[in-house]
N, CA, C and O atoms as CSV, one atom per row, in Angstrom:
chain,resi,resn,atom,element,x,y,z
A,1,GLN,N,N,-2.673,-66.318,-54.490
A,1,GLN,CA,C,-3.188,-66.750,-55.744
A,1,GLN,C,C,-2.692,-65.860,-56.946
A,1,GLN,O,O,-2.747,-66.274,-58.104
A,2,VAL,N,N,-2.201,-64.604,-56.608
A,2,VAL,CA,C,-1.735,-63.665,-57.569
A,2,VAL,C,C,-0.209,-63.809,-57.559
A,2,VAL,O,O,0.458,-63.867,-56.526
A,3,GLN,N,N,0.283,-63.862,-58.807
A,3,GLN,CA,C,1.749,-63.921,-58.818
A,3,GLN,C,C,2.146,-62.571,-59.666
A,3,GLN,O,O,1.449,-62.224,-60.619
A,4,LEU,N,N,3.211,-61.894,-59.298
A,4,LEU,CA,C,3.707,-60.631,-59.793
A,4,LEU,C,C,5.203,-60.780,-60.323
A,4,LEU,O,O,6.037,-61.417,-59.680
A,5,ALA,N,N,5.455,-60.233,-61.381
A,5,ALA,CA,C,6.855,-60.465,-61.916
A,5,ALA,C,C,7.325,-59.073,-62.476
A,5,ALA,O,O,6.725,-58.641,-63.460
A,6,GLU,N,N,8.309,-58.365,-61.950
A,6,GLU,CA,C,8.735,-57.125,-62.364
A,6,GLU,C,C,9.845,-57.305,-63.516
A,6,GLU,O,O,10.528,-58.329,-63.521
A,7,SER,N,N,10.007,-56.392,-64.408
A,7,SER,CA,C,10.951,-56.420,-65.359
A,7,SER,C,C,11.218,-54.943,-65.714
A,7,SER,O,O,10.490,-54.031,-65.322
A,8,GLY,N,N,12.285,-54.772,-66.463
A,8,GLY,CA,C,12.729,-53.388,-66.887
A,8,GLY,C,C,13.784,-52.651,-66.216
A,8,GLY,O,O,14.170,-51.560,-66.633
A,9,GLY,N,N,14.268,-53.229,-65.169
A,9,GLY,CA,C,15.197,-52.630,-64.299
A,9,GLY,C,C,16.552,-52.593,-65.159
A,9,GLY,O,O,16.696,-53.218,-66.209
A,10,GLY,N,N,17.472,-51.818,-64.599
A,10,GLY,CA,C,18.839,-51.796,-65.246
A,10,GLY,C,C,19.705,-50.665,-64.759
A,10,GLY,O,O,19.409,-50.093,-63.710
A,11,SER,N,N,20.734,-50.320,-65.445
A,11,SER,CA,C,21.591,-49.289,-64.947
A,11,SER,C,C,21.604,-48.113,-66.078
A,11,SER,O,O,21.846,-48.305,-67.269
A,12,VAL,N,N,21.324,-46.969,-65.527
A,12,VAL,CA,C,21.418,-45.763,-66.310
A,12,VAL,C,C,22.126,-44.639,-65.728
A,12,VAL,O,O,22.377,-44.626,-64.523
A,13,GLN,N,N,22.504,-43.589,-66.590
A,13,GLN,CA,C,23.073,-42.324,-66.064
A,13,GLN,C,C,21.972,-41.493,-65.532
A,13,GLN,O,O,20.792,-41.581,-65.873
A,14,ALA,N,N,22.471,-40.677,-64.662
A,14,ALA,CA,C,21.545,-39.625,-64.095
A,14,ALA,C,C,20.944,-38.795,-65.313
A,14,ALA,O,O,21.622,-38.449,-66.281
A,15,GLY,N,N,19.636,-38.527,-65.157
A,15,GLY,CA,C,18.812,-37.814,-66.184
A,15,GLY,C,C,18.193,-38.807,-67.186
A,15,GLY,O,O,17.374,-38.411,-68.016
A,16,GLY,N,N,18.593,-40.136,-67.111
A,16,GLY,CA,C,17.976,-41.071,-68.034
A,16,GLY,C,C,16.565,-41.498,-67.560
A,16,GLY,O,O,16.001,-41.012,-66.579
A,17,SER,N,N,16.090,-42.399,-68.313
A,17,SER,CA,C,14.705,-43.033,-68.109
A,17,SER,C,C,14.732,-44.543,-68.207
A,17,SER,O,O,15.565,-45.153,-68.878
A,18,LEU,N,N,13.851,-45.061,-67.557
A,18,LEU,CA,C,13.480,-46.550,-67.492
A,18,LEU,C,C,12.050,-46.687,-67.390
A,18,LEU,O,O,11.376,-45.804,-66.861
A,19,ARG,N,N,11.524,-47.778,-67.881
A,19,ARG,CA,C,10.111,-48.189,-67.770
A,19,ARG,C,C,9.975,-49.495,-67.128
A,19,ARG,O,O,10.254,-50.497,-67.787
A,20,LEU,N,N,9.554,-49.606,-65.845
A,20,LEU,CA,C,9.403,-50.907,-65.277
A,20,LEU,C,C,7.939,-51.463,-65.667
A,20,LEU,O,O,6.973,-50.721,-65.846
A,21,SER,N,N,7.909,-52.705,-65.762
A,21,SER,CA,C,6.602,-53.516,-65.906
A,21,SER,C,C,6.423,-54.505,-64.926
A,21,SER,O,O,7.401,-55.096,-64.467
A,22,CYS,N,N,5.278,-54.748,-64.556
A,22,CYS,CA,C,4.873,-55.849,-63.680
A,22,CYS,C,C,3.709,-56.722,-64.252
A,22,CYS,O,O,2.597,-56.228,-64.435
A,23,ALA,N,N,3.950,-57.856,-64.495
A,23,ALA,CA,C,2.970,-58.806,-65.139
A,23,ALA,C,C,2.319,-59.579,-64.044
A,23,ALA,O,O,3.012,-60.181,-63.223
A,24,ALA,N,N,1.019,-59.589,-63.995
A,24,ALA,CA,C,0.338,-60.219,-63.016
A,24,ALA,C,C,-0.351,-61.376,-63.557
A,24,ALA,O,O,-0.904,-61.285,-64.653
A,25,SER,N,N,-0.371,-62.514,-62.855
A,25,SER,CA,C,-1.210,-63.905,-63.238
A,25,SER,C,C,-1.852,-64.373,-62.041
A,25,SER,O,O,-1.542,-64.015,-60.905
A,26,GLY,N,N,-2.798,-65.219,-62.352
A,26,GLY,CA,C,-3.467,-65.939,-61.294
A,26,GLY,C,C,-4.662,-65.014,-60.748
A,26,GLY,O,O,-5.225,-65.402,-59.725
A,27,GLY,N,N,-5.047,-63.950,-61.284
A,27,GLY,CA,C,-6.093,-63.124,-60.895
A,27,GLY,C,C,-6.453,-62.022,-61.894
A,27,GLY,O,O,-5.732,-61.818,-62.870
A,28,THR,N,N,-7.514,-61.339,-61.671
A,28,THR,CA,C,-7.949,-60.408,-62.565
A,28,THR,C,C,-7.457,-59.033,-62.097
A,28,THR,O,O,-7.704,-58.676,-60.945
A,29,SER,N,N,-6.723,-58.188,-62.999
A,29,SER,CA,C,-5.956,-57.173,-62.543
A,29,SER,C,C,-6.972,-56.016,-61.990
A,29,SER,O,O,-6.603,-55.228,-61.118
A,30,SER,N,N,-8.230,-55.978,-62.543
A,30,SER,CA,C,-9.123,-55.007,-62.229
A,30,SER,C,C,-9.750,-55.165,-60.774
A,30,SER,O,O,-10.404,-54.256,-60.262
A,31,ASN,N,N,-9.535,-56.240,-60.218
A,31,ASN,CA,C,-9.833,-56.658,-58.863
A,31,ASN,C,C,-8.962,-56.089,-57.782
A,31,ASN,O,O,-9.318,-56.218,-56.610
A,32,TYR,N,N,-7.827,-55.457,-58.091
A,32,TYR,CA,C,-6.735,-55.144,-57.208
A,32,TYR,C,C,-6.339,-53.794,-57.371
A,32,TYR,O,O,-6.207,-53.300,-58.491
A,33,ALA,N,N,-6.100,-53.042,-56.109
A,33,ALA,CA,C,-5.195,-51.828,-56.208
A,33,ALA,C,C,-3.768,-52.356,-56.413
A,33,ALA,O,O,-3.425,-53.476,-56.032
A,34,MET,N,N,-2.996,-51.534,-57.005
A,34,MET,CA,C,-1.564,-51.883,-57.176
A,34,MET,C,C,-0.685,-50.666,-56.793
A,34,MET,O,O,-1.159,-49.534,-56.701
A,35,GLY,N,N,0.527,-50.936,-56.591
A,35,GLY,CA,C,1.418,-49.952,-56.354
A,35,GLY,C,C,2.976,-50.392,-56.628
A,35,GLY,O,O,3.262,-51.572,-56.831
A,36,TRP,N,N,3.835,-49.480,-56.618
A,36,TRP,CA,C,5.228,-49.578,-56.710
A,36,TRP,C,C,5.842,-49.163,-55.340
A,36,TRP,O,O,5.465,-48.160,-54.733
A,37,PHE,N,N,6.815,-50.007,-54.898
A,37,PHE,CA,C,7.530,-49.543,-53.768
A,37,PHE,C,C,8.998,-49.898,-54.033
A,37,PHE,O,O,9.288,-50.674,-54.943
A,38,ARG,N,N,9.958,-49.318,-53.219
A,38,ARG,CA,C,11.299,-49.497,-53.488
A,38,ARG,C,C,12.096,-49.562,-52.089
A,38,ARG,O,O,11.648,-49.037,-51.070
A,39,ARG,N,N,13.293,-50.241,-52.138
A,39,ARG,CA,C,14.067,-50.305,-51.084
A,39,ARG,C,C,15.484,-50.032,-51.493
A,39,ARG,O,O,16.107,-50.770,-52.256
A,40,ALA,N,N,15.997,-48.865,-50.918
A,40,ALA,CA,C,17.264,-48.401,-51.255
A,40,ALA,C,C,18.277,-49.096,-50.186
A,40,ALA,O,O,17.822,-49.461,-49.102
A,41,PRO,N,N,19.504,-49.257,-50.466
A,41,PRO,CA,C,20.598,-49.764,-49.532
A,41,PRO,C,C,20.532,-49.173,-48.180
A,41,PRO,O,O,20.664,-47.952,-48.099
A,42,GLY,N,N,20.348,-49.862,-47.116
A,42,GLY,CA,C,20.301,-49.298,-45.816
A,42,GLY,C,C,19.058,-48.481,-45.478
A,42,GLY,O,O,19.047,-47.711,-44.517
A,43,GLN,N,N,17.962,-48.669,-46.322
A,43,GLN,CA,C,16.776,-47.857,-46.124
A,43,GLN,C,C,15.562,-48.719,-45.977
A,43,GLN,O,O,15.524,-49.827,-46.512
A,44,GLU,N,N,14.559,-48.244,-45.264
A,44,GLU,CA,C,13.296,-49.066,-45.236
A,44,GLU,C,C,12.576,-48.951,-46.398
A,44,GLU,O,O,12.731,-47.957,-47.107
A,45,ARG,N,N,11.735,-49.911,-46.726
A,45,ARG,CA,C,10.904,-50.026,-48.077
A,45,ARG,C,C,9.920,-48.689,-47.924
A,45,ARG,O,O,9.404,-48.310,-46.872
A,46,GLU,N,N,9.794,-48.094,-49.182
A,46,GLU,CA,C,8.892,-46.892,-49.110
A,46,GLU,C,C,8.046,-46.975,-50.344
A,46,GLU,O,O,8.493,-47.492,-51.367
A,47,ILE,N,N,6.757,-46.447,-50.270
A,47,ILE,CA,C,5.953,-46.318,-51.351
A,47,ILE,C,C,6.651,-45.334,-52.416
A,47,ILE,O,O,7.314,-44.370,-52.034
A,48,VAL,N,N,6.478,-45.607,-53.647
A,48,VAL,CA,C,6.820,-44.826,-54.739
A,48,VAL,C,C,5.560,-44.234,-55.457
A,48,VAL,O,O,5.460,-43.026,-55.668
A,49,ALA,N,N,4.628,-45.121,-55.814
A,49,ALA,CA,C,3.468,-44.727,-56.517
A,49,ALA,C,C,2.291,-45.840,-56.332
A,49,ALA,O,O,2.523,-47.029,-56.112
A,50,ALA,N,N,1.152,-45.340,-56.439
A,50,ALA,CA,C,-0.024,-46.304,-56.267
A,50,ALA,C,C,-1.028,-45.977,-57.322
A,50,ALA,O,O,-1.018,-44.878,-57.877
A,51,ILE,N,N,-1.847,-46.855,-57.594
A,51,ILE,CA,C,-3.032,-46.645,-58.592
A,51,ILE,C,C,-4.255,-47.532,-58.137
A,51,ILE,O,O,-4.102,-48.616,-57.574
A,52,SER,N,N,-5.392,-47.017,-58.408
A,52,SER,CA,C,-6.564,-47.776,-58.051
A,52,SER,C,C,-6.763,-48.798,-59.036
A,52,SER,O,O,-6.052,-48.887,-60.037
A,53,ALA,N,N,-7.788,-49.632,-58.754
A,53,ALA,CA,C,-7.994,-50.911,-59.715
A,53,ALA,C,C,-8.414,-50.444,-60.998
A,53,ALA,O,O,-8.051,-51.107,-61.969
A,54,ILE,N,N,-9.134,-49.393,-61.187
A,54,ILE,CA,C,-9.532,-49.026,-62.440
A,54,ILE,C,C,-9.009,-47.792,-62.899
A,54,ILE,O,O,-9.451,-47.210,-63.889
A,55,ALA,N,N,-7.981,-47.342,-62.126
A,55,ALA,CA,C,-7.032,-46.303,-62.661
A,55,ALA,C,C,-7.622,-44.873,-62.680
A,55,ALA,O,O,-7.173,-43.998,-63.421
A,56,ILE,N,N,-8.702,-44.675,-61.785
A,56,ILE,CA,C,-9.288,-43.475,-61.826
A,56,ILE,C,C,-8.456,-42.417,-60.882
A,56,ILE,O,O,-8.784,-41.232,-60.841
A,57,ASP,N,N,-7.461,-42.889,-60.200
A,57,ASP,CA,C,-6.748,-42.013,-59.270
A,57,ASP,C,C,-5.379,-42.514,-59.133
A,57,ASP,O,O,-5.249,-43.735,-59.213
A,58,THR,N,N,-4.251,-41.744,-58.926
A,58,THR,CA,C,-2.950,-42.176,-58.594
A,58,THR,C,C,-2.344,-41.403,-57.420
A,58,THR,O,O,-2.870,-40.342,-57.083
A,59,TYR,N,N,-1.308,-41.854,-56.802
A,59,TYR,CA,C,-0.598,-41.375,-55.822
A,59,TYR,C,C,0.907,-41.353,-56.105
A,59,TYR,O,O,1.350,-42.372,-56.636
A,60,TYR,N,N,1.738,-40.395,-55.849
A,60,TYR,CA,C,3.172,-40.350,-55.817
A,60,TYR,C,C,3.756,-39.799,-54.605
A,60,TYR,O,O,3.291,-38.844,-53.982
A,61,ALA,N,N,4.893,-40.512,-54.281
A,61,ALA,CA,C,5.612,-39.958,-53.262
A,61,ALA,C,C,6.310,-38.558,-53.644
A,61,ALA,O,O,6.661,-38.351,-54.805
A,62,ASP,N,N,6.477,-37.716,-52.743
A,62,ASP,CA,C,6.962,-36.413,-53.075
A,62,ASP,C,C,8.352,-36.421,-53.771
A,62,ASP,O,O,8.664,-35.556,-54.589
A,63,SER,N,N,9.162,-37.432,-53.408
A,63,SER,CA,C,10.379,-37.522,-54.000
A,63,SER,C,C,10.431,-37.792,-55.517
A,63,SER,O,O,11.408,-37.451,-56.183
A,64,VAL,N,N,9.251,-38.475,-56.100
A,64,VAL,CA,C,9.255,-38.777,-57.433
A,64,VAL,C,C,8.166,-37.950,-58.157
A,64,VAL,O,O,8.082,-38.063,-59.380
A,65,LYS,N,N,7.396,-37.196,-57.546
A,65,LYS,CA,C,6.351,-36.495,-58.216
A,65,LYS,C,C,6.922,-35.520,-59.342
A,65,LYS,O,O,7.874,-34.765,-59.141
A,66,GLY,N,N,6.254,-35.621,-60.512
A,66,GLY,CA,C,6.593,-34.990,-61.643
A,66,GLY,C,C,7.760,-35.564,-62.446
A,66,GLY,O,O,8.193,-34.954,-63.424
A,67,ARG,N,N,8.265,-36.708,-62.053
A,67,ARG,CA,C,9.247,-37.444,-62.644
A,67,ARG,C,C,8.772,-38.891,-63.100
A,67,ARG,O,O,9.112,-39.389,-64.173
A,68,PHE,N,N,8.012,-39.464,-62.239
A,68,PHE,CA,C,7.495,-40.725,-62.400
A,68,PHE,C,C,6.093,-40.820,-62.737
A,68,PHE,O,O,5.305,-40.007,-62.255
A,69,THR,N,N,5.657,-41.848,-63.617
A,69,THR,CA,C,4.137,-42.023,-63.888
A,69,THR,C,C,3.716,-43.507,-63.651
A,69,THR,O,O,4.291,-44.431,-64.227
A,70,ILE,N,N,2.825,-43.668,-62.895
A,70,ILE,CA,C,2.122,-44.977,-62.842
A,70,ILE,C,C,1.052,-45.139,-63.704
A,70,ILE,O,O,0.272,-44.210,-63.916
A,71,SER,N,N,0.923,-46.342,-64.278
A,71,SER,CA,C,-0.182,-46.687,-65.140
A,71,SER,C,C,-0.421,-48.232,-65.149
A,71,SER,O,O,0.394,-49.053,-64.729
A,72,ARG,N,N,-1.593,-48.508,-65.660
A,72,ARG,CA,C,-1.900,-49.923,-65.664
A,72,ARG,C,C,-2.803,-50.174,-66.909
A,72,ARG,O,O,-3.556,-49.301,-67.340
A,73,ASP,N,N,-2.686,-51.423,-67.467
A,73,ASP,CA,C,-3.402,-51.912,-68.616
A,73,ASP,C,C,-4.046,-53.262,-68.056
A,73,ASP,O,O,-3.426,-54.323,-67.976
A,74,ASN,N,N,-5.197,-53.100,-67.731
A,74,ASN,CA,C,-5.895,-54.192,-67.149
A,74,ASN,C,C,-6.163,-55.279,-68.166
A,74,ASN,O,O,-6.221,-56.451,-67.792
A,75,THR,N,N,-6.325,-54.954,-69.409
A,75,THR,CA,C,-6.568,-56.007,-70.464
A,75,THR,C,C,-5.436,-56.799,-70.649
A,75,THR,O,O,-5.532,-57.863,-71.260
A,76,LYS,N,N,-4.197,-56.342,-70.117
A,76,LYS,CA,C,-2.953,-57.092,-70.304
A,76,LYS,C,C,-2.439,-57.543,-69.022
A,76,LYS,O,O,-1.379,-58.168,-68.971
A,77,ASN,N,N,-3.143,-57.259,-67.942
A,77,ASN,CA,C,-2.769,-57.591,-66.510
A,77,ASN,C,C,-1.370,-57.129,-66.176
A,77,ASN,O,O,-0.539,-57.819,-65.586
A,78,THR,N,N,-1.180,-55.829,-66.633
A,78,THR,CA,C,0.258,-55.323,-66.488
A,78,THR,C,C,0.237,-53.941,-65.843
A,78,THR,O,O,-0.607,-53.118,-66.198
A,79,LEU,N,N,1.191,-53.649,-64.854
A,79,LEU,CA,C,1.350,-52.342,-64.189
A,79,LEU,C,C,2.597,-51.773,-64.709
A,79,LEU,O,O,3.545,-52.510,-64.979
A,80,TYR,N,N,2.649,-50.467,-64.869
A,80,TYR,CA,C,3.899,-49.864,-65.386
A,80,TYR,C,C,4.302,-48.747,-64.410
A,80,TYR,O,O,3.506,-48.185,-63.658
A,81,LEU,N,N,5.721,-48.460,-64.501
A,81,LEU,CA,C,6.115,-47.276,-63.882
A,81,LEU,C,C,7.265,-46.558,-64.803
A,81,LEU,O,O,8.417,-46.972,-64.936
A,82,GLN,N,N,6.773,-45.546,-65.329
A,82,GLN,CA,C,7.718,-44.782,-66.296
A,82,GLN,C,C,8.439,-43.813,-65.319
A,82,GLN,O,O,7.829,-43.005,-64.618
A,83,MET,N,N,9.870,-43.971,-65.330
A,83,MET,CA,C,10.773,-43.122,-64.639
A,83,MET,C,C,11.592,-42.293,-65.417
A,83,MET,O,O,12.445,-42.809,-66.139
A,84,ASN,N,N,11.439,-40.995,-65.364
A,84,ASN,CA,C,12.161,-40.010,-66.083
A,84,ASN,C,C,13.108,-39.227,-65.134
A,84,ASN,O,O,12.970,-39.311,-63.914
A,85,SER,N,N,14.035,-38.494,-65.689
A,85,SER,CA,C,14.846,-37.632,-64.878
A,85,SER,C,C,15.461,-38.369,-63.829
A,85,SER,O,O,15.559,-37.777,-62.754
A,86,LEU,N,N,15.911,-39.563,-63.905
A,86,LEU,CA,C,16.477,-40.419,-62.782
A,86,LEU,C,C,17.585,-39.779,-62.094
A,86,LEU,O,O,18.434,-39.141,-62.716
A,87,LYS,N,N,17.609,-39.939,-60.712
A,87,LYS,CA,C,18.674,-39.373,-59.919
A,87,LYS,C,C,19.392,-40.560,-59.259
A,87,LYS,O,O,18.851,-41.661,-59.162
A,88,PRO,N,N,20.600,-40.302,-58.819
A,88,PRO,CA,C,21.293,-41.437,-58.029
A,88,PRO,C,C,20.452,-41.988,-56.802
A,88,PRO,O,O,20.465,-43.176,-56.479
A,89,ASP,N,N,19.724,-41.013,-56.156
A,89,ASP,CA,C,18.925,-41.395,-55.021
A,89,ASP,C,C,17.781,-42.363,-55.420
A,89,ASP,O,O,17.183,-42.997,-54.551
A,90,ASP,N,N,17.496,-42.468,-56.655
A,90,ASP,CA,C,16.414,-43.328,-57.097
A,90,ASP,C,C,17.064,-44.907,-57.068
A,90,ASP,O,O,16.295,-45.853,-57.240
A,91,THR,N,N,18.209,-45.092,-56.891
A,91,THR,CA,C,18.877,-46.469,-56.920
A,91,THR,C,C,18.176,-47.279,-55.834
A,91,THR,O,O,18.152,-46.872,-54.672
A,92,ALA,N,N,17.663,-48.306,-56.169
A,92,ALA,CA,C,16.965,-49.208,-55.215
A,92,ALA,C,C,16.437,-50.448,-56.051
A,92,ALA,O,O,16.426,-50.505,-57.281
A,93,VAL,N,N,15.985,-51.466,-55.146
A,93,VAL,CA,C,15.219,-52.564,-55.742
A,93,VAL,C,C,13.857,-52.157,-55.727
A,93,VAL,O,O,13.381,-51.754,-54.665
A,94,TYR,N,N,13.107,-52.211,-56.842
A,94,TYR,CA,C,11.647,-51.817,-57.062
A,94,TYR,C,C,10.664,-52.955,-57.030
A,94,TYR,O,O,10.818,-53.902,-57.802
A,95,TYR,N,N,9.762,-52.920,-56.266
A,95,TYR,CA,C,8.779,-53.970,-56.182
A,95,TYR,C,C,7.380,-53.487,-56.575
A,95,TYR,O,O,6.906,-52.405,-56.227
A,96,CYS,N,N,6.765,-54.412,-57.342
A,96,CYS,CA,C,5.325,-54.127,-57.572
A,96,CYS,C,C,4.483,-54.850,-56.429
A,96,CYS,O,O,4.962,-55.781,-55.783
A,97,ALA,N,N,3.325,-54.407,-56.244
A,97,ALA,CA,C,2.389,-55.034,-55.235
A,97,ALA,C,C,1.023,-54.871,-55.608
A,97,ALA,O,O,0.636,-53.902,-56.260
A,98,ALA,N,N,0.204,-55.888,-55.171
A,98,ALA,CA,C,-1.284,-55.879,-55.364
A,98,ALA,C,C,-1.918,-56.093,-54.138
A,98,ALA,O,O,-1.403,-56.828,-53.295
A,99,GLY,N,N,-3.140,-55.440,-53.924
A,99,GLY,CA,C,-3.858,-55.527,-52.695
A,99,GLY,C,C,-5.454,-55.543,-52.872
A,99,GLY,O,O,-5.896,-54.918,-53.836
A,100,ARG,N,N,-6.232,-56.113,-52.140
A,100,ARG,CA,C,-7.653,-56.140,-52.108
A,100,ARG,C,C,-8.074,-56.531,-50.734
A,100,ARG,O,O,-8.206,-57.709,-50.402
A,101,GLY,N,N,-8.281,-55.529,-49.950
A,101,GLY,CA,C,-8.528,-55.734,-48.554
A,101,GLY,C,C,-10.074,-55.719,-48.391
A,101,GLY,O,O,-10.806,-55.551,-49.367
A,102,ALA,N,N,-10.595,-55.916,-47.019
A,102,ALA,CA,C,-11.840,-55.634,-46.614
A,102,ALA,C,C,-12.466,-54.348,-47.081
A,102,ALA,O,O,-11.819,-53.312,-46.933
A,103,GLY,N,N,-13.703,-54.309,-47.650
A,103,GLY,CA,C,-14.146,-52.963,-48.084
A,103,GLY,C,C,-13.676,-52.443,-49.311
A,103,GLY,O,O,-13.877,-51.264,-49.602
A,104,PHE,N,N,-13.015,-53.284,-50.119
A,104,PHE,CA,C,-12.331,-52.897,-51.290
A,104,PHE,C,C,-13.382,-52.263,-52.243
A,104,PHE,O,O,-14.489,-52.770,-52.421
A,105,ARG,N,N,-12.924,-51.024,-52.893
A,105,ARG,CA,C,-13.610,-50.566,-53.958
A,105,ARG,C,C,-12.699,-50.291,-55.167
A,105,ARG,O,O,-11.478,-50.214,-55.029
A,106,LEU,N,N,-13.309,-50.145,-56.348
A,106,LEU,CA,C,-12.473,-50.108,-57.511
A,106,LEU,C,C,-11.668,-48.710,-57.593
A,106,LEU,O,O,-10.648,-48.543,-58.263
A,107,SER,N,N,-12.305,-47.732,-56.794
A,107,SER,CA,C,-11.533,-46.495,-56.728
A,107,SER,C,C,-10.488,-46.301,-55.680
A,107,SER,O,O,-9.782,-45.292,-55.679
A,108,HIS,N,N,-10.373,-47.270,-54.765
A,108,HIS,CA,C,-9.470,-47.185,-53.704
A,108,HIS,C,C,-7.902,-47.223,-54.045
A,108,HIS,O,O,-7.465,-47.979,-54.913
A,109,ILE,N,N,-7.139,-46.415,-53.353
A,109,ILE,CA,C,-5.680,-46.387,-53.468
A,109,ILE,C,C,-5.214,-46.838,-52.026
A,109,ILE,O,O,-5.720,-46.387,-50.998
A,110,TYR,N,N,-4.260,-47.717,-52.052
A,110,TYR,CA,C,-3.677,-48.107,-50.755
A,110,TYR,C,C,-2.207,-47.507,-50.722
A,110,TYR,O,O,-1.484,-47.465,-51.717
A,111,TYR,N,N,-1.858,-47.061,-49.495
A,111,TYR,CA,C,-0.654,-46.319,-49.216
A,111,TYR,C,C,0.231,-47.086,-48.339
A,111,TYR,O,O,1.398,-46.698,-48.281
A,112,GLN,N,N,-0.094,-48.052,-47.682
A,112,GLN,CA,C,0.645,-48.836,-46.692
A,112,GLN,C,C,1.162,-50.213,-47.266
A,112,GLN,O,O,0.436,-50.842,-48.036
A,113,SER,N,N,2.237,-50.629,-46.953
A,113,SER,CA,C,2.794,-51.834,-47.364
A,113,SER,C,C,1.794,-52.985,-46.880
A,113,SER,O,O,1.529,-53.939,-47.610
A,114,ASP,N,N,1.278,-52.835,-45.647
A,114,ASP,CA,C,0.483,-53.990,-45.152
A,114,ASP,C,C,-0.866,-54.063,-45.795
A,114,ASP,O,O,-1.636,-54.977,-45.500
A,115,GLN,N,N,-1.152,-53.228,-46.576
A,115,GLN,CA,C,-2.382,-53.176,-47.324
A,115,GLN,C,C,-2.255,-54.001,-48.550
A,115,GLN,O,O,-3.293,-54.244,-49.166
A,116,TYR,N,N,-1.169,-54.448,-48.974
A,116,TYR,CA,C,-0.884,-55.195,-50.169
A,116,TYR,C,C,-0.645,-56.639,-49.694
A,116,TYR,O,O,0.134,-56.872,-48.769
A,117,GLN,N,N,-1.305,-57.576,-50.317
A,117,GLN,CA,C,-1.118,-59.032,-50.159
A,117,GLN,C,C,-0.136,-59.650,-50.938
A,117,GLN,O,O,0.498,-60.574,-50.430
A,118,TYR,N,N,0.118,-59.272,-52.176
A,118,TYR,CA,C,0.909,-59.868,-53.217
A,118,TYR,C,C,2.149,-58.964,-53.644
A,118,TYR,O,O,2.020,-57.778,-53.945
A,119,TRP,N,N,3.282,-59.597,-53.639
A,119,TRP,CA,C,4.440,-58.813,-53.997
A,119,TRP,C,C,5.324,-59.528,-54.982
A,119,TRP,O,O,5.507,-60.740,-54.865
A,120,GLY,N,N,5.886,-58.821,-55.960
A,120,GLY,CA,C,6.964,-59.420,-56.808
A,120,GLY,C,C,8.327,-59.592,-56.126
A,120,GLY,O,O,8.559,-59.187,-54.986
A,121,GLN,N,N,9.146,-60.179,-56.858
A,121,GLN,CA,C,10.539,-60.351,-56.326
A,121,GLN,C,C,11.357,-59.194,-56.378
A,121,GLN,O,O,12.313,-59.104,-55.609
A,122,GLY,N,N,11.092,-58.290,-57.201
A,122,GLY,CA,C,11.907,-56.891,-57.232
A,122,GLY,C,C,12.756,-57.036,-58.550
A,122,GLY,O,O,13.082,-58.093,-59.089
A,123,THR,N,N,13.070,-55.644,-58.991
A,123,THR,CA,C,14.112,-55.460,-60.073
A,123,THR,C,C,14.951,-54.361,-59.732
A,123,THR,O,O,14.470,-53.309,-59.310
A,124,GLN,N,N,16.268,-54.548,-59.898
A,124,GLN,CA,C,17.244,-53.449,-59.610
A,124,GLN,C,C,17.162,-52.383,-60.591
A,124,GLN,O,O,17.063,-52.558,-61.805
A,125,VAL,N,N,17.211,-51.215,-59.961
A,125,VAL,CA,C,17.464,-50.028,-60.787
A,125,VAL,C,C,18.611,-49.223,-60.157
A,125,VAL,O,O,18.523,-48.859,-58.984
A,126,THR,N,N,19.720,-48.928,-60.935
A,126,THR,CA,C,20.822,-48.266,-60.591
A,126,THR,C,C,21.090,-47.079,-61.415
A,126,THR,O,O,21.161,-47.176,-62.641
A,127,VAL,N,N,21.249,-45.909,-60.767
A,127,VAL,CA,C,21.428,-44.655,-61.483
A,127,VAL,C,C,22.794,-44.122,-61.091
A,127,VAL,O,O,23.122,-43.899,-59.926
A,128,SER,N,N,23.477,-43.957,-62.034
A,128,SER,CA,C,24.942,-43.331,-61.711
A,128,SER,C,C,25.054,-41.990,-62.138
A,128,SER,O,O,24.432,-41.584,-63.119
A,129,SER,N,N,25.897,-41.187,-61.386
A,129,SER,CA,C,26.029,-39.814,-61.504
A,129,SER,C,C,27.137,-39.480,-62.516
A,129,SER,O,O,27.412,-38.306,-62.765
């Protein structure tokens, strides 16, 4: 019932910045935990960042900590990922996801792919050296 659409990907030089957006429809954003995942060529999908339904807590993978910021605007049903100091290793397809499992609380953060029920189609981020 929830549809997600990523945007904002592109090609940048190392050290540059991008802001990804994920527009949600078909549901109320405040009812879902959300996250960003990425899949690099030849690699397994990995979590990048996650945020609780009401944004009281966040999580970042060690590889992006201090460089990326996840945020959400529930009034606009939109999730964001601000990416600064980009590195070639950040090159990947980035996916946004939304989840609301059994025992859901507004403060929950989900860390596993299988905890998210809804996924966008992905947006390509390419960082050149």
